[in-house]
C-alpha positions as CSV (number, residue, x, y, z in Angstrom):
1,M,-180.6,60.9,-2.4
2,V,-179.1,64.4,-1.9
3,D,-179.6,67.7,-3.6
4,Q,-177.9,68.5,-6.9
5,A,-175.2,70.5,-5.1
6,V,-172.5,68.3,-3.7
7,K,-172.8,68.0,0.2
8,T,-170.0,67.7,2.5
9,Y,-169.8,65.6,5.7
10,Q,-167.8,65.2,8.9
11,V,-167.9,62.3,11.3
12,K,-166.8,62.9,15.0
13,T,-166.1,59.6,16.7
14,Y,-165.9,58.8,20.4
15,G,-165.1,55.6,22.3
16,C,-163.8,52.2,21.3
17,Q,-162.5,50.5,18.1
18,M,-166.0,49.3,17.4
19,N,-167.1,52.9,17.1
20,V,-164.1,53.8,14.9
21,H,-165.1,50.9,12.6
22,D,-168.7,52.0,12.7
23,S,-167.6,55.4,11.6
24,E,-166.0,53.8,8.6
25,R,-169.4,52.3,7.7
26,I,-171.0,55.8,8.1
27,G,-168.5,57.4,5.9
28,G,-169.1,54.6,3.2
29,L,-172.8,55.1,3.3
30,L,-172.6,58.9,3.1
31,E,-170.2,58.8,0.1
32,E,-172.4,56.2,-1.6
33,A,-175.3,58.6,-1.1
34,G,-173.3,61.4,-2.7
35,Y,-171.8,63.2,0.0
36,V,-167.9,64.0,0.1
37,P,-165.5,64.6,3.0
38,V,-165.3,68.3,4.1
39,A,-162.2,70.1,3.5
40,A,-160.1,70.9,6.5
41,D,-160.8,74.6,6.5
42,A,-164.5,74.5,5.6
43,A,-167.8,74.1,7.3
44,P,-169.4,70.8,6.6
45,D,-173.2,70.5,5.4
46,L,-173.6,67.5,7.6
47,V,-171.9,66.7,11.1
48,V,-172.4,63.1,12.4
49,F,-171.5,62.4,16.1
50,N,-170.8,58.7,16.7
51,T,-171.1,58.5,20.5
52,C,-169.9,56.3,23.4
53,A,-171.9,55.6,26.7
54,V,-169.1,54.0,28.4
55,R,-166.5,56.9,28.8
56,E,-166.8,59.3,31.7
57,N,-168.9,62.4,31.0
58,A,-169.8,61.1,27.6
59,D,-173.3,62.9,27.7
60,N,-171.8,66.3,28.8
61,K,-169.2,66.0,26.0
62,L,-172.0,65.3,23.4
63,Y,-174.4,67.9,24.5
64,G,-171.6,70.5,24.8
65,N,-170.5,69.8,21.3
66,L,-174.1,70.0,20.1
67,S,-174.5,73.4,21.9
68,H,-171.5,74.7,20.0
69,L,-173.1,73.9,16.7
70,A,-176.4,75.6,17.6
71,P,-175.2,79.0,16.3
72,A,-173.9,77.5,13.0
73,K,-177.4,75.8,12.6
74,R,-179.3,79.0,13.2
75,E,-177.1,80.7,10.6
76,N,-177.3,77.9,8.0
77,P,-180.7,76.1,8.5
78,D,-179.8,73.6,5.6
79,M,-176.9,72.3,7.7
80,Q,-177.8,68.8,9.3
81,I,-176.7,67.2,12.5
82,A,-177.0,63.5,13.2
83,V,-176.2,61.6,16.4
84,G,-175.6,57.8,16.5
85,G,-173.8,55.2,18.5
86,C,-174.2,53.9,22.0
87,L,-175.3,57.2,23.7
88,A,-178.0,57.6,21.0
89,Q,-179.1,54.1,21.7
90,K,-179.4,54.8,25.4
91,D,-180.9,58.4,25.4
92,R,-183.0,58.0,22.2
93,G,-185.6,60.9,22.1
94,E,-184.0,62.7,25.0
95,I,-181.3,63.9,22.6
96,V,-183.8,66.0,20.4
97,K,-185.5,67.2,23.5
98,R,-182.2,68.7,24.9
99,A,-180.9,69.7,21.5
100,P,-184.0,70.3,19.2
101,W,-181.6,71.5,16.4
102,V,-180.5,67.9,15.8
103,D,-182.0,66.5,12.6
104,A,-181.5,62.6,13.0
105,V,-180.9,60.1,15.7
106,F,-180.0,56.6,15.0
107,G,-178.8,53.6,17.2
108,T,-176.2,51.0,17.1
109,H,-178.5,48.5,15.3
110,N,-179.5,50.6,12.3
111,I,-176.5,52.6,11.1
112,G,-177.7,51.8,7.6
113,S,-180.8,53.9,8.1
114,L,-178.7,57.2,8.3
115,P,-178.9,58.4,4.7
116,V,-182.9,57.9,4.6
117,L,-183.3,59.5,8.1
118,L,-181.4,62.6,6.8
119,E,-183.4,62.8,3.7
120,R,-186.7,62.4,5.6
121,A,-185.6,65.1,8.0
122,R,-184.8,67.4,5.1
123,H,-188.2,66.8,3.5
124,N,-190.4,66.9,6.6
125,Q,-188.3,69.7,8.3
126,E,-188.3,67.8,11.6
127,A,-186.1,65.5,13.5
128,E,-186.1,61.9,12.7
129,V,-185.5,59.4,15.5
130,E,-185.1,55.7,14.8
131,I,-183.7,53.3,17.5
132,L,-184.1,49.5,16.8
133,E,-183.9,47.0,19.6
134,T,-182.1,44.3,17.6
135,L,-179.6,44.4,14.7
136,E,-181.2,45.3,11.4
137,T,-178.3,44.5,9.1
138,F,-174.8,43.2,10.1
139,P,-172.3,46.0,9.5
140,S,-170.3,44.0,7.0
141,A,-173.3,44.4,4.5
142,L,-172.7,48.1,4.5
143,P,-170.2,50.0,2.4
144,T,-166.9,51.2,4.1
145,K,-164.8,54.2,3.8
146,R,-161.5,53.3,5.3
147,D,-158.9,56.0,6.2
148,S,-155.9,53.7,6.3
149,T,-154.3,52.1,3.1
150,Y,-152.3,49.6,5.1
151,S,-154.5,48.5,8.1
152,G,-158.1,47.6,8.4
153,W,-160.7,46.7,11.1
154,V,-162.9,43.6,10.4
155,S,-165.9,42.8,12.6
156,I,-166.4,39.2,13.3
157,S,-169.2,39.7,15.8
158,V,-171.2,42.4,17.5
159,G,-172.9,42.5,21.0
160,C,-172.0,40.6,24.1
161,N,-173.5,37.9,26.2
162,N,-171.7,38.8,29.4
163,T,-173.3,40.7,32.5
164,C,-170.4,42.8,33.9
165,T,-171.7,45.1,36.6
166,F,-169.8,48.1,35.4
167,C,-170.7,47.8,31.6
168,I,-173.6,49.0,29.7
169,V,-172.5,47.7,26.4
170,P,-174.8,44.5,26.3
171,S,-177.9,46.7,26.8
172,L,-176.9,49.0,23.9
173,R,-175.1,46.5,21.6
174,G,-177.5,43.5,22.3
175,K,-176.6,39.9,22.5
176,E,-173.7,38.5,20.6
177,K,-174.4,38.1,16.9
178,D,-171.7,36.2,15.0
179,R,-170.7,37.0,11.4
180,R,-170.5,34.0,9.0
181,P,-166.9,32.8,8.5
182,G,-167.1,33.1,4.8
183,E,-168.0,36.7,5.0
184,I,-165.1,37.6,7.4
185,L,-162.6,35.8,5.2
186,A,-164.0,37.4,2.0
187,E,-163.6,40.9,3.5
188,V,-160.1,40.1,4.6
189,Q,-159.2,38.8,1.1
190,A,-160.8,42.0,-0.5
191,L,-158.8,44.2,1.8
192,V,-155.6,42.4,0.9
193,D,-156.4,42.5,-2.8
194,E,-156.4,46.4,-2.4
195,G,-153.0,46.3,-0.7
196,V,-153.9,46.2,3.1
197,S,-151.3,44.2,4.9
198,E,-152.7,44.2,8.5
199,V,-156.1,43.4,9.8
200,T,-157.6,43.6,13.4
201,L,-160.5,41.2,14.0
202,L,-163.0,43.0,16.1
203,G,-165.5,41.8,18.6
204,Q,-166.9,42.7,22.1
205,N,-165.5,39.3,23.1
206,V,-163.7,37.7,20.1
207,N,-163.1,34.3,21.7
208,T,-166.6,33.4,22.0
209,Y,-166.9,33.7,18.2
210,G,-168.9,30.8,17.0
211,V,-171.4,30.5,19.8
212,E,-174.2,31.0,17.4
213,F,-173.3,28.2,15.2
214,G,-172.2,26.0,17.8
215,D,-168.4,25.7,17.3
216,K,-166.4,26.6,20.5
217,L,-163.2,26.3,18.5
218,A,-164.3,28.7,15.8
219,F,-162.1,31.5,16.8
220,G,-158.8,29.5,16.6
221,K,-160.0,28.2,13.3
222,L,-160.5,31.7,12.0
223,L,-156.9,32.8,13.0
224,R,-155.5,29.8,11.2
225,A,-157.6,30.5,8.1
226,C,-156.3,34.0,8.0
227,G,-152.9,32.5,8.0
228,Q,-153.7,31.1,4.6
229,I,-154.4,34.4,2.8
230,E,-151.4,35.3,0.8
231,G,-150.3,38.9,1.2
232,L,-151.8,39.3,4.6
233,E,-148.7,40.0,6.8
234,R,-150.3,40.8,10.1
235,V,-153.4,39.6,12.0
236,R,-154.4,41.2,15.3
237,F,-157.6,40.8,17.4
238,T,-159.3,42.6,20.3
239,S,-160.6,41.9,22.8
240,P,-160.8,38.4,24.3
241,H,-162.3,37.6,27.7
242,P,-160.1,35.6,30.1
243,K,-163.0,33.2,31.0
244,N,-163.2,32.0,27.4
245,F,-159.6,32.0,26.6
246,T,-158.7,28.5,25.5
247,D,-155.4,26.5,24.6
248,D,-156.5,26.2,21.0
249,V,-156.3,30.0,20.6
250,I,-152.7,30.1,22.0
251,A,-151.8,27.3,19.6
252,A,-153.3,29.2,16.8
253,M,-151.5,32.3,17.7
254,A,-148.1,30.5,18.0
255,E,-148.4,28.4,14.9
256,T,-149.8,30.9,12.4
257,P,-146.9,33.0,11.1
258,N,-148.9,36.2,10.3
259,V,-150.8,36.2,13.6
260,C,-149.0,38.8,15.7
261,H,-147.6,37.9,19.2
262,S,-149.5,40.6,20.9
263,L,-152.5,40.1,23.1
264,H,-154.9,42.6,24.7
265,M,-156.7,40.8,27.5
266,P,-158.6,42.9,30.1
267,L,-157.9,42.2,33.7
268,Q,-160.1,44.9,35.3
269,S,-159.0,44.0,38.9
270,G,-156.5,41.7,40.5
271,S,-158.7,41.1,43.6
272,D,-160.9,38.1,43.4
273,K,-163.4,39.7,45.6
274,V,-163.8,42.6,43.2
275,L,-163.8,40.3,40.2
276,K,-166.8,38.6,41.7
277,E,-168.6,41.9,42.4
278,M,-167.8,42.8,38.7
279,R,-169.2,39.5,37.6
280,R,-166.1,38.7,36.0
281,S,-166.2,34.9,35.9
282,Y,-162.3,34.2,36.4
283,R,-160.0,34.8,39.1
284,S,-156.6,36.2,39.2
285,E,-154.9,32.8,39.3
286,K,-156.6,31.8,36.1
287,Y,-155.7,35.1,34.5
288,L,-151.9,34.8,35.4
289,G,-152.1,31.1,34.3
290,I,-153.2,32.3,30.9
291,I,-150.4,34.7,30.6
292,D,-147.9,32.0,31.6
293,D,-149.3,29.7,28.9
294,V,-149.1,32.5,26.3
295,R,-145.5,33.2,27.2
296,K,-144.5,29.5,27.1
297,A,-145.7,29.2,23.6
298,M,-144.6,32.8,22.5
299,P,-141.8,34.1,24.7
300,D,-141.7,37.4,22.8
301,A,-145.6,38.1,23.3
302,A,-146.5,41.7,24.4
303,I,-149.5,41.6,26.6
304,T,-151.6,44.7,27.3
305,T,-154.7,45.1,29.5
306,D,-157.5,47.2,31.0
307,I,-157.7,48.0,34.8
308,I,-160.4,49.8,36.6
309,V,-159.4,51.6,39.9
310,G,-161.8,52.3,42.7
311,F,-164.7,49.9,41.9
312,P,-167.3,50.1,44.7
313,G,-166.2,48.3,47.6
314,E,-162.6,48.1,46.7
315,T,-160.5,48.2,49.8
316,E,-156.7,48.9,50.2
317,E,-156.1,45.3,50.2
318,D,-158.1,44.7,47.1
319,F,-156.2,47.5,45.3
320,Q,-152.9,45.9,46.5
321,A,-153.9,42.6,44.8
322,T,-154.2,44.5,41.7
323,L,-150.6,45.9,42.0
324,D,-149.3,42.5,42.7
325,V,-150.9,41.1,39.6
326,V,-149.6,44.0,37.5
327,E,-146.1,43.4,38.9
328,Q,-146.3,39.7,38.2
329,A,-147.9,40.0,34.8
330,R,-145.3,42.4,33.3
331,F,-147.8,44.0,30.9
332,S,-146.1,46.0,28.1
333,S,-148.7,48.7,28.7
334,A,-152.1,49.1,30.3
335,F,-155.2,51.3,29.8
336,T,-156.1,52.4,33.3
337,F,-159.4,53.9,34.3
338,Q,-160.8,55.6,37.3
339,Y,-164.2,54.1,38.1
340,S,-167.1,56.4,37.8
341,I,-170.9,55.8,37.9
342,R,-172.5,54.8,34.7
343,P,-176.3,55.1,34.9
344,G,-178.0,51.9,33.8
345,T,-175.4,49.6,35.2
346,P,-175.8,47.5,38.4
347,A,-172.6,49.0,39.8
348,A,-174.0,52.4,39.7
349,T,-176.4,51.5,42.7
350,M,-173.8,49.5,44.7
351,E,-173.0,50.8,48.2
352,D,-169.5,51.8,49.3
353,Q,-168.7,54.1,46.4
354,I,-165.1,55.1,46.7
355,P,-164.3,58.8,47.3
356,K,-162.9,60.5,44.4
357,A,-159.6,61.5,46.3
358,V,-159.0,57.8,47.2
359,V,-159.5,56.7,43.6
360,Q,-157.2,59.3,42.4
361,E,-154.5,58.4,44.8
362,R,-154.6,54.7,43.9
363,Y,-154.9,55.5,40.2
364,E,-151.5,57.5,40.4
365,R,-149.9,54.6,42.1
366,L,-151.0,52.1,39.6
367,V,-149.9,54.3,36.7
368,A,-146.5,54.8,38.4
369,L,-145.9,50.9,38.7
370,Q,-147.2,50.3,35.3
371,E,-144.8,52.9,33.8
372,R,-141.9,51.3,35.7
373,V,-142.9,47.8,34.5
374,S,-143.3,49.1,30.9
375,W,-139.9,50.9,31.0
376,E,-138.1,47.8,32.3
377,E,-139.7,45.6,29.7
378,N,-138.9,48.0,26.9
379,R,-135.2,48.4,28.0
380,K,-134.8,44.7,27.5
381,L,-135.5,45.1,23.8
382,E,-132.5,47.5,23.3
383,G,-130.1,46.1,20.7
384,T,-132.7,43.9,19.1
385,E,-133.9,44.1,15.5
386,V,-137.5,45.1,14.9
387,E,-139.8,44.9,11.8
388,V,-141.8,48.2,11.6
389,L,-145.0,48.9,9.7
390,V,-144.8,52.6,9.1
391,T,-147.9,54.4,10.2
392,V,-149.7,57.7,10.1
393,G,-150.2,59.9,13.2
394,D,-148.4,57.8,15.8
395,G,-145.3,60.1,16.0
396,R,-146.6,63.5,17.2
397,K,-143.0,64.8,17.4
398,D,-141.6,63.2,14.3
399,A,-141.4,66.6,12.4
400,A,-139.2,68.0,15.4
401,T,-137.1,64.9,15.8
402,G,-136.6,64.1,12.0
403,R,-137.9,60.5,12.7
404,L,-140.8,58.5,11.3
405,S,-142.9,56.2,13.4
406,G,-144.6,52.7,13.1
407,R,-145.6,49.6,14.9
408,A,-143.6,46.6,15.6
409,R,-145.1,43.2,15.1
410,D,-145.8,43.0,18.8
411,G,-147.7,46.3,18.7
412,R,-145.2,48.4,20.3
413,L,-144.7,52.1,19.0
414,V,-141.3,52.6,17.4
415,H,-139.9,56.0,16.4
416,F,-136.9,55.4,13.9
417,N,-134.3,57.4,12.2
418,V,-134.7,57.4,8.3
419,T,-131.0,57.2,7.7
420,P,-130.4,54.3,5.2
421,S,-127.8,51.6,5.9
422,A,-124.5,51.9,4.0
423,T,-124.5,48.3,3.5
424,D,-127.9,47.9,2.0
425,P,-128.3,50.0,-1.2
426,T,-132.1,48.9,-1.3
427,G,-132.6,50.8,2.0
428,N,-133.9,54.0,0.3
429,A,-135.0,55.2,3.7
430,E,-135.8,58.7,2.4
431,G,-138.6,57.1,0.4
432,V,-140.2,55.5,3.2
433,R,-144.0,55.9,3.3
434,P,-146.8,54.9,5.5
435,G,-147.6,51.3,4.7
436,D,-144.0,50.4,3.8
437,V,-142.1,47.9,6.1
438,I,-138.6,48.5,7.4
439,T,-136.3,46.8,9.8
440,T,-134.0,48.6,12.2
441,V,-132.3,48.1,15.6
442,V,-133.7,49.5,18.9
443,T,-131.4,51.9,20.5
444,Y,-133.5,52.9,23.5
445,G,-136.6,51.7,25.3
446,A,-138.7,54.4,26.8
447,P,-141.9,53.7,29.1
448,H,-144.4,54.2,26.0
449,H,-142.4,53.6,22.9
450,L,-139.0,52.4,21.5
451,V,-136.5,54.5,19.8
452,A,-134.3,53.4,16.8
453,D,-131.8,56.1,16.0
454,G,-129.5,53.7,14.1
455,E,-129.5,52.9,10.3
456,V,-132.6,51.6,8.5
457,L,-131.4,48.1,7.7
458,T,-134.0,47.2,5.1
459,H,-137.0,49.0,3.4
460,R,-139.7,47.2,1.6
461,A,-142.1,49.2,-0.6
462,T,-145.7,48.1,-0.6
463,K,-148.9,48.4,-2.5
464,A,-150.2,50.3,0.6
465,G,-147.4,52.7,0.5
466,D,-148.2,53.2,-3.3
467,A,-151.7,53.9,-2.4
468,W,-150.8,56.3,0.3
469,A,-148.5,58.2,-1.9
470,A,-151.3,58.4,-4.6
471,G,-153.8,59.7,-2.0
472,R,-156.0,56.7,-2.2
473,A,-157.6,54.9,0.9
474,T,-159.3,51.6,0.7
475,K,-163.1,51.8,0.0
476,L,-165.0,48.5,-0.1
477,P,-168.7,47.7,-0.7
478,G,-170.4,45.4,1.7
479,V,-169.3,41.7,1.7
480,S,-172.0,39.2,1.9
481,L,-171.3,35.6,0.8
482,G,-172.4,32.2,1.9
483,M,-171.3,30.4,5.0
484,P,-168.3,28.0,4.2
485,G,-166.6,26.3,7.1
486,I,-163.2,27.3,8.2
487,G,-160.6,24.7,7.3
488,R,-157.3,24.2,5.7
489,K,-158.2,24.1,2.2
490,P,-157.1,27.0,-0.1
491,L,-159.4,30.1,0.0
492,P,-161.1,31.2,-3.1
493,K,-160.5,34.7,-4.3
494,A,-163.3,37.0,-3.0
495,E,-165.9,37.7,-5.5
496,T,-166.6,41.1,-4.2
497,P,-164.3,43.7,-5.5
498,G,-162.1,45.7,-3.3
499,C,-165.4,48.2,22.2
500,A,-163.8,45.8,24.9
501,C,-164.7,43.7,27.8
């Protein structure tokens, strides 16, 4: 599909985990079409922007980056530029009007069209814009270029049926479409066969999974089914909606050994009045009740959240209600956002938009409170033993401190010393690689991470660590099987070889 000379590509990703996973699909498609990743010090033949329409100034960031590429495009007319993702779905033909040097624009529903659009643009010497209103092919059917040897995203659904007034996702991603259970489990099995030990199940609202095929308990069943896959050590998911969070999911989390005791559940506001204006169909009492139930079943659970500060009409009393919930909930961490207008959302036209200075002051108070809570909760873990999956890129200061970094089972970031234990000759800490698993003892709890400056107690080499050392990343073709139910019977081996509300 490409010229005889090998062409290089680069994908720039903005936004949520959904976009990160979509970029893996884009990479898989391009490599199947003959492209190769660009070297770090070289100019790519193709740049793909996978955009977000939710984050503040998303459009300014995109058009600024496109402007920076205009001189390179003039110097090398054969270079191609493509724009996809949520902002492309929203702006459509506006992108090539504002940046006529762009070669291809594709939406959230037709990622698979990218190689053909690029070839058309090259042949016709004009921009190709293709935006579909509904999903063309479920992303699981597309090849995937994964960057991690030890961890993988697995989509269980796309789209969202909620109507939150601050969110534009439903209009860009569409109504919820559920992937067939057998396909999900086949992809998980294929990843495990390649050495991946951790998967994260992705959906705009994972706990409504099953709505299309009429099974309200499908998500809990899916978690339990993942527990039957031999070699799968950690299962995570993001993000559930509090209104749909049910006891069967809590039971599945507590009773399935490889499902991590970590939960990311967006709060958005602690004020019932603001929640109503947001069209969040739960109230603070229900939210806190879910947290209580989770901690009764899993006392060690780490709970994280999203919070928006300064939603239109938010009073000081409303904001104090949020602070009260944060104090009571004891989140291990929180993603905090200052509300800003998103064109196309109902909230954008609401009265009583909060002045920027007020939003900033409230935001700073919220961050200070959450930092204190996180620090207090992390200090409680000092002296406890943790199992750490060694990761890449989480420890920005590792080179200076002589430490390595990874994630505990509850999702907390751990920076650890690589000194092996004198009592465990299998420690071999100097040979620890990303994807391997170690155990160590927490010596200090900081607000945003844990430190373990003692000995590495145990070190277990893994297939993922072997793959990392060999420079291999997991690359899967699309997975598409039938639709078996989710039950307790043993899973067959896979026949296929190996955004948040």
